[in-house]
Structures are given as C-alpha cells and as structure tokens.
N, C-alpha and C positions, 0 to 999 in steps of 0.2 A: 899519906904519900910515902912511898918507899925511899929509903936512902939509896944513894948511888951504888955502893957495893952490893946491897941486897937485890937491887934491880938487875945488875949484871949476872948475879948468880941465878936469879929466877929465869932470865932470858936464856942463859946458857943451858940450864936444865931443860927448858922447853925445847930448845934446838936439838939437844942430844936425844931427848925422847922422840922427837919427830924423825930424826935421821934413822934411829934404830928401828922404829916401827915401819918407816917407809922402805928400808932395806929388806926387812922381813917380808913385807907385802910384795916387793919387787921380785924376791926369790920365789914366792908362791905363784905369782903371775907368770914368771918365766917358765916354771915347770909345767904349768897348764898350757902355755903357748907352745912349748916343745911337743907335748903330747898331741895337741890339736894339729900342729904342723905335720907331724908324722902321719896322722890319719889322712890329712889332705893330700900329701904326697903319694900315699898308697893308692888313692883314687886315680891319680895321673899315671902311675906306673903299671896299672893293670893293662894287659894285652887283650883288650876287648874289641869287638867289631864296631865299626863306625856305622851309625844308622844310615840306611839307604838314601834318605832324603838329604843327608849331609855330605854325601860323596860327590865330588866334582871331578870330572875327567880331566886329565892333563891337557888335552886339546882345548877344553873350555877355559882352563886356567890361562893358557897362552893367549886365547882370544880376549879374555878380560884384560890381561896385562897389555896386550897390543892396543886395545881401545883406550886404556888409561894413558899409555905412552903417546898415542896420537893426540889426545886432548892436552896432555902436558906440553907437547911440542907446539901446538897451536897457541896455548897460553904464553909460552916463553916468547914466541915470535910476536904476539900481540904486545907483550910488555916491552920488548925491544923496540917495536915500531912506535909505540907511544912515547918511549924515552927519546927516540930520535926525533920524533915530531916536536917534542918539547924543546930539545936542545938545539936542533938545527933550524927548524922552521918556526920556532917561538909560538907554538900552539898551546892552548890552555886545556890540556888533557891529563893533568896530574892525577886526578881521581881515578880515571880509567887505567892509567899506568900502575898506580898503587894497587888497585883492585885486581888487575890481571896478574901482577907480580905476586900478590898474596895468595891468590888461587893457585898459581903455578907452584909456589912453595909448598902449599898444603897438599896438592896432588902429588908432588915429587916425594914428599915424606910418605904418603899413603902407598904410592907405587913401590917404593923401596921396602916398606914393611911387608906388604903383601907378597912381593917377590921373595923376600927372605923367609917368610913363614912357609910359603908353598914349596920353594925349591931349595931349601937348605940341605946340603948333602948329608946323608946319614939318616 
C-alpha cells in the first residue's frame, strides 16, 4: 500500500498527464472540425439551381399556410371551448382540453417556423 504523500503525487501526475493529453486531443479535434465546418458551409453558399420537384410556388405556400392557420384557429377555439366547459359548466373534458391545446401549440410553432423559412426577407 502506498503512503499518503506518494499517493497524492501519483494521482497528481496522472491528472496532469490526462489534462495535457486531452488538451492536445481537443486541439486536433477542433482543427478537424473547423475544416469540416468550412466544407459544409461551402455547400450551402453555392448558388445552385433548386431541383424542379423541390420548387413550391408562392401561391401554393400561401395556401398551405392558410390551411395551417385555419386548423390552428379551430384548435384554439376547441381548447377555449373545452376550458370554458370545464370551468363554467363543470364538464369532465380535461383530456380533450389538454389534447387540443397541445396540438394547437405544436401547430402554432410549425406555422411560425414554416412562415419564417419561406418568407424571411432577403
């Protein structure tokens, strides 16, 4: 069994060796990641044509967002109606209220993201 000072010296040596080797490894990984990131960004910065099957007309984008907005409004009204039914009329519709509110929240996030991606100025 090692004495106490020798144990501390041994543990300290191991820690220093681990820290120096991990920092060298981190530096190597960082340079590889920087090179890879630059290559990935070059792919996105290329001014290439979009494949014809991926092109969506602006009118169709508006139609899709309109349908999403209509469904969102319906879900919000349902959630409000179920909430009123629970609060005022003492109905047991909590599950329906939570379900419609959760779907409305999910659709609201999706609607916002799609609108931002499709119609961001610039």
